[in-house]
PDB file of N, CA, C and O in Angstrom:
ATOM      1  N   MET A   1       8.351   6.514  -3.882  1.00  0.00           N
ATOM      2  CA  MET A   1       6.943   6.334  -4.158  1.00  0.00           C
ATOM      3  C   MET A   1       6.666   4.850  -4.396  1.00  0.00           C
ATOM      4  O   MET A   1       7.361   4.196  -5.173  1.00  0.00           O
ATOM      5  N   ALA A   2       5.666   4.341  -3.733  1.00  0.00           N
ATOM      6  CA  ALA A   2       5.298   2.933  -3.878  1.00  0.00           C
ATOM      7  C   ALA A   2       4.166   2.801  -4.885  1.00  0.00           C
ATOM      8  O   ALA A   2       3.269   3.642  -4.951  1.00  0.00           O
ATOM      9  N   ILE A   3       4.222   1.752  -5.650  1.00  0.00           N
ATOM     10  CA  ILE A   3       3.165   1.474  -6.617  1.00  0.00           C
ATOM     11  C   ILE A   3       2.338   0.321  -6.078  1.00  0.00           C
ATOM     12  O   ILE A   3       2.873  -0.736  -5.742  1.00  0.00           O
ATOM     13  N   ASP A   4       1.060   0.525  -5.999  1.00  0.00           N
ATOM     14  CA  ASP A   4       0.153  -0.526  -5.540  1.00  0.00           C
ATOM     15  C   ASP A   4      -0.204  -1.393  -6.743  1.00  0.00           C
ATOM     16  O   ASP A   4      -1.139  -1.091  -7.485  1.00  0.00           O
ATOM     17  N   TYR A   5       0.553  -2.476  -6.926  1.00  0.00           N
ATOM     18  CA  TYR A   5       0.376  -3.316  -8.102  1.00  0.00           C
ATOM     19  C   TYR A   5      -0.985  -3.995  -8.131  1.00  0.00           C
ATOM     20  O   TYR A   5      -1.544  -4.212  -9.206  1.00  0.00           O
ATOM     21  N   GLU A   6      -1.524  -4.333  -6.968  1.00  0.00           N
ATOM     22  CA  GLU A   6      -2.846  -4.962  -6.937  1.00  0.00           C
ATOM     23  C   GLU A   6      -3.906  -3.995  -7.463  1.00  0.00           C
ATOM     24  O   GLU A   6      -4.815  -4.405  -8.185  1.00  0.00           O
ATOM     25  N   LEU A   7      -3.793  -2.723  -7.108  1.00  0.00           N
ATOM     26  CA  LEU A   7      -4.749  -1.730  -7.602  1.00  0.00           C
ATOM     27  C   LEU A   7      -4.603  -1.577  -9.106  1.00  0.00           C
ATOM     28  O   LEU A   7      -5.596  -1.529  -9.831  1.00  0.00           O
ATOM     29  N   VAL A   8      -3.364  -1.500  -9.572  1.00  0.00           N
ATOM     30  CA  VAL A   8      -3.133  -1.351 -11.008  1.00  0.00           C
ATOM     31  C   VAL A   8      -3.695  -2.544 -11.762  1.00  0.00           C
ATOM     32  O   VAL A   8      -4.360  -2.374 -12.783  1.00  0.00           O
ATOM     33  N   ARG A   9      -3.435  -3.750 -11.270  1.00  0.00           N
ATOM     34  CA  ARG A   9      -3.964  -4.950 -11.925  1.00  0.00           C
ATOM     35  C   ARG A   9      -5.490  -4.959 -11.905  1.00  0.00           C
ATOM     36  O   ARG A   9      -6.126  -5.365 -12.878  1.00  0.00           O
ATOM     37  N   GLY A  10      -6.068  -4.514 -10.807  1.00  0.00           N
ATOM     38  CA  GLY A  10      -7.525  -4.456 -10.721  1.00  0.00           C
ATOM     39  C   GLY A  10      -8.105  -3.495 -11.742  1.00  0.00           C
ATOM     40  O   GLY A  10      -9.133  -3.778 -12.356  1.00  0.00           O
ATOM     41  N   LEU A  11      -7.449  -2.364 -11.923  1.00  0.00           N
ATOM     42  CA  LEU A  11      -7.919  -1.403 -12.913  1.00  0.00           C
ATOM     43  C   LEU A  11      -7.751  -1.958 -14.319  1.00  0.00           C
ATOM     44  O   LEU A  11      -8.576  -1.692 -15.194  1.00  0.00           O
ATOM     45  N   GLU A  12      -6.694  -2.724 -14.542  1.00  0.00           N
ATOM     46  CA  GLU A  12      -6.495  -3.358 -15.846  1.00  0.00           C
ATOM     47  C   GLU A  12      -7.619  -4.341 -16.147  1.00  0.00           C
ATOM     48  O   GLU A  12      -8.020  -4.496 -17.301  1.00  0.00           O
ATOM     49  N   ARG A  13      -8.110  -4.983 -15.144  1.00  0.00           N
ATOM     50  CA  ARG A  13      -9.169  -5.981 -15.333  1.00  0.00           C
ATOM     51  C   ARG A  13     -10.550  -5.349 -15.469  1.00  0.00           C
ATOM     52  O   ARG A  13     -11.548  -6.062 -15.571  1.00  0.00           O
ATOM     53  N   GLY A  14     -10.617  -4.038 -15.471  1.00  0.00           N
ATOM     54  CA  GLY A  14     -11.882  -3.377 -15.726  1.00  0.00           C
ATOM     55  C   GLY A  14     -12.642  -2.933 -14.495  1.00  0.00           C
ATOM     56  O   GLY A  14     -13.838  -2.653 -14.579  1.00  0.00           O
ATOM     57  N   LEU A  15     -11.984  -2.863 -13.364  1.00  0.00           N
ATOM     58  CA  LEU A  15     -12.668  -2.424 -12.150  1.00  0.00           C
ATOM     59  C   LEU A  15     -13.219  -1.017 -12.315  1.00  0.00           C
ATOM     60  O   LEU A  15     -14.355  -0.738 -11.930  1.00  0.00           O
ATOM     61  N   ASP A  16     -12.413  -0.135 -12.886  1.00  0.00           N
ATOM     62  CA  ASP A  16     -12.866   1.242 -13.065  1.00  0.00           C
ATOM     63  C   ASP A  16     -14.094   1.309 -13.962  1.00  0.00           C
ATOM     64  O   ASP A  16     -15.028   2.059 -13.676  1.00  0.00           O
ATOM     65  N   GLN A  17     -14.105   0.542 -15.035  1.00  0.00           N
ATOM     66  CA  GLN A  17     -15.245   0.538 -15.944  1.00  0.00           C
ATOM     67  C   GLN A  17     -16.486  -0.032 -15.259  1.00  0.00           C
ATOM     68  O   GLN A  17     -17.583   0.500 -15.423  1.00  0.00           O
ATOM     69  N   ALA A  18     -16.321  -1.094 -14.505  1.00  0.00           N
ATOM     70  CA  ALA A  18     -17.456  -1.708 -13.811  1.00  0.00           C
ATOM     71  C   ALA A  18     -18.078  -0.734 -12.823  1.00  0.00           C
ATOM     72  O   ALA A  18     -19.301  -0.669 -12.700  1.00  0.00           O
ATOM     73  N   LEU A  19     -17.249   0.018 -12.122  1.00  0.00           N
ATOM     74  CA  LEU A  19     -17.787   0.985 -11.164  1.00  0.00           C
ATOM     75  C   LEU A  19     -18.523   2.118 -11.874  1.00  0.00           C
ATOM     76  O   LEU A  19     -19.531   2.622 -11.378  1.00  0.00           O
ATOM     77  N   ARG A  20     -18.013   2.510 -13.036  1.00  0.00           N
ATOM     78  CA  ARG A  20     -18.665   3.597 -13.775  1.00  0.00           C
ATOM     79  C   ARG A  20     -19.970   3.148 -14.422  1.00  0.00           C
ATOM     80  O   ARG A  20     -20.861   3.971 -14.635  1.00  0.00           O
ATOM     81  N   GLU A  21     -20.099   1.883 -14.734  1.00  0.00           N
ATOM     82  CA  GLU A  21     -21.261   1.404 -15.485  1.00  0.00           C
ATOM     83  C   GLU A  21     -22.409   0.926 -14.607  1.00  0.00           C
ATOM     84  O   GLU A  21     -23.203   0.096 -15.050  1.00  0.00           O
ATOM     85  N   GLY A  22     -22.519   1.404 -13.422  1.00  0.00           N
ATOM     86  CA  GLY A  22     -23.687   1.099 -12.632  1.00  0.00           C
ATOM     87  C   GLY A  22     -23.476   0.130 -11.500  1.00  0.00           C
ATOM     88  O   GLY A  22     -24.410  -0.118 -10.738  1.00  0.00           O
ATOM     89  N   ARG A  23     -22.316  -0.418 -11.355  1.00  0.00           N
ATOM     90  CA  ARG A  23     -22.058  -1.307 -10.227  1.00  0.00           C
ATOM     91  C   ARG A  23     -21.450  -0.514  -9.084  1.00  0.00           C
ATOM     92  O   ARG A  23     -20.617  -1.012  -8.326  1.00  0.00           O
ATOM     93  N   ARG A  24     -21.877   0.696  -8.983  1.00  0.00           N
ATOM     94  CA  ARG A  24     -21.351   1.571  -7.933  1.00  0.00           C
ATOM     95  C   ARG A  24     -21.825   1.078  -6.574  1.00  0.00           C
ATOM     96  O   ARG A  24     -23.000   0.755  -6.400  1.00  0.00           O
ATOM     97  N   PRO A  25     -20.926   1.023  -5.630  1.00  0.00           N
ATOM     98  CA  PRO A  25     -21.348   0.613  -4.284  1.00  0.00           C
ATOM     99  C   PRO A  25     -22.276   1.661  -3.675  1.00  0.00           C
ATOM    100  O   PRO A  25     -22.007   2.861  -3.728  1.00  0.00           O
ATOM    101  N   THR A  26     -23.340   1.193  -3.114  1.00  0.00           N
ATOM    102  CA  THR A  26     -24.277   2.101  -2.458  1.00  0.00           C
ATOM    103  C   THR A  26     -24.632   1.520  -1.102  1.00  0.00           C
ATOM    104  O   THR A  26     -24.260   0.394  -0.772  1.00  0.00           O
ATOM    105  N   GLY A  27     -25.338   2.287  -0.344  1.00  0.00           N
ATOM    106  CA  GLY A  27     -25.787   1.795   0.944  1.00  0.00           C
ATOM    107  C   GLY A  27     -24.960   2.326   2.092  1.00  0.00           C
ATOM    108  O   GLY A  27     -24.090   3.180   1.922  1.00  0.00           O
ATOM    109  N   ALA A  28     -25.255   1.802   3.257  1.00  0.00           N
ATOM    110  CA  ALA A  28     -24.660   2.305   4.492  1.00  0.00           C
ATOM    111  C   ALA A  28     -23.155   2.077   4.550  1.00  0.00           C
ATOM    112  O   ALA A  28     -22.440   2.861   5.174  1.00  0.00           O
ATOM    113  N   TYR A  29     -22.667   1.030   3.919  1.00  0.00           N
ATOM    114  CA  TYR A  29     -21.248   0.691   4.030  1.00  0.00           C
ATOM    115  C   TYR A  29     -20.471   0.947   2.737  1.00  0.00           C
ATOM    116  O   TYR A  29     -19.394   0.381   2.551  1.00  0.00           O
ATOM    117  N   ALA A  30     -20.989   1.781   1.851  1.00  0.00           N
ATOM    118  CA  ALA A  30     -20.341   2.025   0.559  1.00  0.00           C
ATOM    119  C   ALA A  30     -18.939   2.599   0.724  1.00  0.00           C
ATOM    120  O   ALA A  30     -18.005   2.142   0.065  1.00  0.00           O
ATOM    121  N   LEU A  31     -18.781   3.585   1.585  1.00  0.00           N
ATOM    122  CA  LEU A  31     -17.470   4.205   1.776  1.00  0.00           C
ATOM    123  C   LEU A  31     -16.461   3.195   2.323  1.00  0.00           C
ATOM    124  O   LEU A  31     -15.327   3.128   1.849  1.00  0.00           O
ATOM    125  N   GLU A  32     -16.871   2.418   3.312  1.00  0.00           N
ATOM    126  CA  GLU A  32     -15.986   1.412   3.888  1.00  0.00           C
ATOM    127  C   GLU A  32     -15.625   0.338   2.854  1.00  0.00           C
ATOM    128  O   GLU A  32     -14.488  -0.131   2.807  1.00  0.00           O
ATOM    129  N   HIS A  33     -16.602  -0.042   2.031  1.00  0.00           N
ATOM    130  CA  HIS A  33     -16.366  -1.052   1.000  1.00  0.00           C
ATOM    131  C   HIS A  33     -15.344  -0.553  -0.022  1.00  0.00           C
ATOM    132  O   HIS A  33     -14.435  -1.292  -0.400  1.00  0.00           O
ATOM    133  N   CYS A  34     -15.487   0.683  -0.466  1.00  0.00           N
ATOM    134  CA  CYS A  34     -14.537   1.257  -1.426  1.00  0.00           C
ATOM    135  C   CYS A  34     -13.147   1.373  -0.810  1.00  0.00           C
ATOM    136  O   CYS A  34     -12.151   1.070  -1.466  1.00  0.00           O
ATOM    137  N   ALA A  35     -13.074   1.803   0.429  1.00  0.00           N
ATOM    138  CA  ALA A  35     -11.777   1.925   1.104  1.00  0.00           C
ATOM    139  C   ALA A  35     -11.103   0.564   1.215  1.00  0.00           C
ATOM    140  O   ALA A  35      -9.890   0.455   1.036  1.00  0.00           O
ATOM    141  N   ALA A  36     -11.876  -0.466   1.508  1.00  0.00           N
ATOM    142  CA  ALA A  36     -11.312  -1.813   1.619  1.00  0.00           C
ATOM    143  C   ALA A  36     -10.796  -2.310   0.272  1.00  0.00           C
ATOM    144  O   ALA A  36      -9.772  -2.991   0.214  1.00  0.00           O
ATOM    145  N   MET A  37     -11.497  -1.974  -0.812  1.00  0.00           N
ATOM    146  CA  MET A  37     -11.050  -2.396  -2.138  1.00  0.00           C
ATOM    147  C   MET A  37      -9.729  -1.739  -2.516  1.00  0.00           C
ATOM    148  O   MET A  37      -8.912  -2.346  -3.208  1.00  0.00           O
ATOM    149  N   LEU A  38      -9.514  -0.515  -2.071  1.00  0.00           N
ATOM    150  CA  LEU A  38      -8.314   0.223  -2.450  1.00  0.00           C
ATOM    151  C   LEU A  38      -7.159   0.050  -1.476  1.00  0.00           C
ATOM    152  O   LEU A  38      -6.049   0.500  -1.757  1.00  0.00           O
ATOM    153  N   GLN A  39      -7.395  -0.585  -0.351  1.00  0.00           N
ATOM    154  CA  GLN A  39      -6.354  -0.753   0.664  1.00  0.00           C
ATOM    155  C   GLN A  39      -5.344  -1.794   0.199  1.00  0.00           C
ATOM    156  O   GLN A  39      -5.709  -2.827  -0.363  1.00  0.00           O
ATOM    157  N   GLU A  40      -4.056  -1.502   0.446  1.00  0.00           N
ATOM    158  CA  GLU A  40      -3.034  -2.464   0.051  1.00  0.00           C
ATOM    159  C   GLU A  40      -3.096  -3.687   0.957  1.00  0.00           C
ATOM    160  O   GLU A  40      -3.486  -3.581   2.120  1.00  0.00           O
ATOM    161  N   PRO A  41      -2.718  -4.829   0.436  1.00  0.00           N
ATOM    162  CA  PRO A  41      -2.728  -6.047   1.250  1.00  0.00           C
ATOM    163  C   PRO A  41      -1.845  -5.897   2.485  1.00  0.00           C
ATOM    164  O   PRO A  41      -0.836  -5.192   2.459  1.00  0.00           O
ATOM    165  N   ALA A  42      -2.232  -6.561   3.553  1.00  0.00           N
ATOM    166  CA  ALA A  42      -1.493  -6.461   4.815  1.00  0.00           C
ATOM    167  C   ALA A  42      -0.049  -6.925   4.660  1.00  0.00           C
ATOM    168  O   ALA A  42       0.850  -6.381   5.301  1.00  0.00           O
ATOM    169  N   SER A  43       0.177  -7.922   3.816  1.00  0.00           N
ATOM    170  CA  SER A  43       1.546  -8.424   3.635  1.00  0.00           C
ATOM    171  C   SER A  43       2.452  -7.367   3.024  1.00  0.00           C
ATOM    172  O   SER A  43       3.623  -7.267   3.389  1.00  0.00           O
ATOM    173  N   ILE A  44       1.922  -6.578   2.101  1.00  0.00           N
ATOM    174  CA  ILE A  44       2.718  -5.517   1.485  1.00  0.00           C
ATOM    175  C   ILE A  44       2.962  -4.404   2.483  1.00  0.00           C
ATOM    176  O   ILE A  44       4.063  -3.855   2.543  1.00  0.00           O
ATOM    177  N   ALA A  45       1.952  -4.065   3.267  1.00  0.00           N
ATOM    178  CA  ALA A  45       2.126  -3.033   4.293  1.00  0.00           C
ATOM    179  C   ALA A  45       3.170  -3.466   5.309  1.00  0.00           C
ATOM    180  O   ALA A  45       3.995  -2.655   5.731  1.00  0.00           O
ATOM    181  N   GLU A  46       3.147  -4.729   5.706  1.00  0.00           N
ATOM    182  CA  GLU A  46       4.124  -5.245   6.669  1.00  0.00           C
ATOM    183  C   GLU A  46       5.524  -5.236   6.067  1.00  0.00           C
ATOM    184  O   GLU A  46       6.489  -4.882   6.743  1.00  0.00           O
ATOM    185  N   GLU A  47       5.636  -5.619   4.813  1.00  0.00           N
ATOM    186  CA  GLU A  47       6.943  -5.607   4.142  1.00  0.00           C
ATOM    187  C   GLU A  47       7.501  -4.189   4.075  1.00  0.00           C
ATOM    188  O   GLU A  47       8.691  -3.978   4.309  1.00  0.00           O
ATOM    189  N   THR A  48       6.660  -3.230   3.761  1.00  0.00           N
ATOM    190  CA  THR A  48       7.090  -1.835   3.705  1.00  0.00           C
ATOM    191  C   THR A  48       7.584  -1.374   5.065  1.00  0.00           C
ATOM    192  O   THR A  48       8.607  -0.697   5.162  1.00  0.00           O
ATOM    193  N   LYS A  49       6.856  -1.739   6.117  1.00  0.00           N
ATOM    194  CA  LYS A  49       7.257  -1.362   7.470  1.00  0.00           C
ATOM    195  C   LYS A  49       8.615  -1.968   7.829  1.00  0.00           C
ATOM    196  O   LYS A  49       9.467  -1.294   8.407  1.00  0.00           O
ATOM    197  N   ILE A  50       8.808  -3.230   7.488  1.00  0.00           N
ATOM    198  CA  ILE A  50      10.073  -3.909   7.789  1.00  0.00           C
ATOM    199  C   ILE A  50      11.223  -3.281   7.008  1.00  0.00           C
ATOM    200  O   ILE A  50      12.316  -3.106   7.547  1.00  0.00           O
ATOM    201  N   LEU A  51      10.988  -2.944   5.755  1.00  0.00           N
ATOM    202  CA  LEU A  51      12.039  -2.311   4.954  1.00  0.00           C
ATOM    203  C   LEU A  51      12.431  -0.948   5.511  1.00  0.00           C
ATOM    204  O   LEU A  51      13.605  -0.578   5.477  1.00  0.00           O
ATOM    205  N   LYS A  52      11.463  -0.204   6.020  1.00  0.00           N
ATOM    206  CA  LYS A  52      11.771   1.088   6.640  1.00  0.00           C
ATOM    207  C   LYS A  52      12.607   0.897   7.901  1.00  0.00           C
ATOM    208  O   LYS A  52      13.544   1.656   8.147  1.00  0.00           O
ATOM    209  N   LYS A  53      12.273  -0.112   8.696  1.00  0.00           N
ATOM    210  CA  LYS A  53      13.060  -0.400   9.900  1.00  0.00           C
ATOM    211  C   LYS A  53      14.486  -0.792   9.526  1.00  0.00           C
ATOM    212  O   LYS A  53      15.442  -0.361  10.172  1.00  0.00           O
ATOM    213  N   LEU A  54      14.628  -1.601   8.495  1.00  0.00           N
ATOM    214  CA  LEU A  54      15.950  -2.017   8.041  1.00  0.00           C
ATOM    215  C   LEU A  54      16.773  -0.810   7.606  1.00  0.00           C
ATOM    216  O   LEU A  54      17.958  -0.718   7.927  1.00  0.00           O
ATOM    217  N   GLU A  55      16.163   0.101   6.890  1.00  0.00           N
ATOM    218  CA  GLU A  55      16.875   1.305   6.456  1.00  0.00           C
ATOM    219  C   GLU A  55      17.305   2.147   7.650  1.00  0.00           C
ATOM    220  O   GLU A  55      18.415   2.678   7.662  1.00  0.00           O
ATOM    221  N   ARG A  56      16.441   2.275   8.652  1.00  0.00           N
ATOM    222  CA  ARG A  56      16.812   3.024   9.864  1.00  0.00           C
ATOM    223  C   ARG A  56      17.982   2.354  10.575  1.00  0.00           C
ATOM    224  O   ARG A  56      18.889   3.035  11.053  1.00  0.00           O
ATOM    225  N   LEU A  57      17.966   1.032  10.648  1.00  0.00           N
ATOM    226  CA  LEU A  57      19.074   0.307  11.280  1.00  0.00           C
ATOM    227  C   LEU A  57      20.382   0.526  10.524  1.00  0.00           C
ATOM    228  O   LEU A  57      21.437   0.684  11.139  1.00  0.00           O
ATOM    229  N   ARG A  58      20.318   0.536   9.225  1.00  0.00           N
ATOM    230  CA  ARG A  58      21.522   0.790   8.425  1.00  0.00           C
ATOM    231  C   ARG A  58      22.062   2.196   8.676  1.00  0.00           C
ATOM    232  O   ARG A  58      23.273   2.392   8.777  1.00  0.00           O
ATOM    233  N   GLU A  59      21.172   3.158   8.775  1.00  0.00           N
ATOM    234  CA  GLU A  59      21.595   4.536   9.050  1.00  0.00           C
ATOM    235  C   GLU A  59      22.228   4.647  10.433  1.00  0.00           C
ATOM    236  O   GLU A  59      23.240   5.327  10.604  1.00  0.00           O
ATOM    237  N   VAL A  60      21.641   3.988  11.404  1.00  0.00           N
ATOM    238  CA  VAL A  60      22.200   4.006  12.763  1.00  0.00           C
ATOM    239  C   VAL A  60      23.577   3.356  12.768  1.00  0.00           C
ATOM    240  O   VAL A  60      24.496   3.851  13.420  1.00  0.00           O
ATOM    241  N   ARG A  61      23.723   2.261  12.051  1.00  0.00           N
ATOM    242  CA  ARG A  61      25.022   1.587  11.980  1.00  0.00           C
ATOM    243  C   ARG A  61      26.083   2.515  11.386  1.00  0.00           C
ATOM    244  O   ARG A  61      27.215   2.550  11.870  1.00  0.00           O
ATOM    245  N   LYS A  62      25.727   3.263  10.347  1.00  0.00           N
ATOM    246  CA  LYS A  62      26.661   4.231   9.761  1.00  0.00           C
ATOM    247  C   LYS A  62      27.075   5.280  10.782  1.00  0.00           C
ATOM    248  O   LYS A  62      28.253   5.616  10.900  1.00  0.00           O
ATOM    249  N   GLU A  63      26.095   5.795  11.518  1.00  0.00           N
ATOM    250  CA  GLU A  63      26.393   6.816  12.526  1.00  0.00           C
ATOM    251  C   GLU A  63      27.277   6.260  13.635  1.00  0.00           C
ATOM    252  O   GLU A  63      28.191   6.943  14.097  1.00  0.00           O
ATOM    253  N   LEU A  64      27.019   5.041  14.061  1.00  0.00           N
ATOM    254  CA  LEU A  64      27.844   4.423  15.106  1.00  0.00           C
ATOM    255  C   LEU A  64      29.273   4.201  14.623  1.00  0.00           C
ATOM    256  O   LEU A  64      30.222   4.371  15.389  1.00  0.00           O
ATOM    257  N   ARG A  65      29.427   3.830  13.386  1.00  0.00           N
ATOM    258  CA  ARG A  65      30.775   3.665  12.832  1.00  0.00           C
ATOM    259  C   ARG A  65      31.529   4.992  12.828  1.00  0.00           C
ATOM    260  O   ARG A  65      32.730   5.029  13.097  1.00  0.00           O
ATOM    261  N   LYS A  66      30.833   6.066  12.527  1.00  0.00           N
ATOM    262  CA  LYS A  66      31.467   7.391  12.544  1.00  0.00           C
ATOM    263  C   LYS A  66      31.943   7.743  13.950  1.00  0.00           C
ATOM    264  O   LYS A  66      33.013   8.327  14.115  1.00  0.00           O
ATOM    265  N   LEU A  67      31.164   7.395  14.949  1.00  0.00           N
ATOM    266  CA  LEU A  67      31.516   7.717  16.333  1.00  0.00           C
ATOM    267  C   LEU A  67      32.678   6.878  16.847  1.00  0.00           C
ATOM    268  O   LEU A  67      33.446   7.342  17.690  1.00  0.00           O
ATOM    269  N   SER A  68      32.816   5.669  16.361  1.00  0.00           N
ATOM    270  CA  SER A  68      33.863   4.788  16.879  1.00  0.00           C
ATOM    271  C   SER A  68      35.224   5.028  16.224  1.00  0.00           C
ATOM    272  O   SER A  68      36.226   4.472  16.673  1.00  0.00           O
ATOM    273  N   ILE A  69      35.273   5.822  15.203  1.00  0.00           N
ATOM    274  CA  ILE A  69      36.559   6.093  14.528  1.00  0.00           C
ATOM    275  C   ILE A  69      37.311   7.203  15.212  1.00  0.00           C
ATOM    276  O   ILE A  69      38.407   7.562  14.783  1.00  0.00           O
TER     277      ILE A  69
END
């Protein structure tokens, strides 16, 4: 399970309270605006993708070692 530290820090800074107290996004793009606020940064998403690829490569290497013995 990944923890979105930016979201947690944002909530610590009072984002949740601000949204509850009348600064609720409204209008035609409210849903898109909220989704953008909650989306993880691209750098973290890219890092997660790279780490998954690395893990797959390690698993493949283990399997290849088993076959060569």
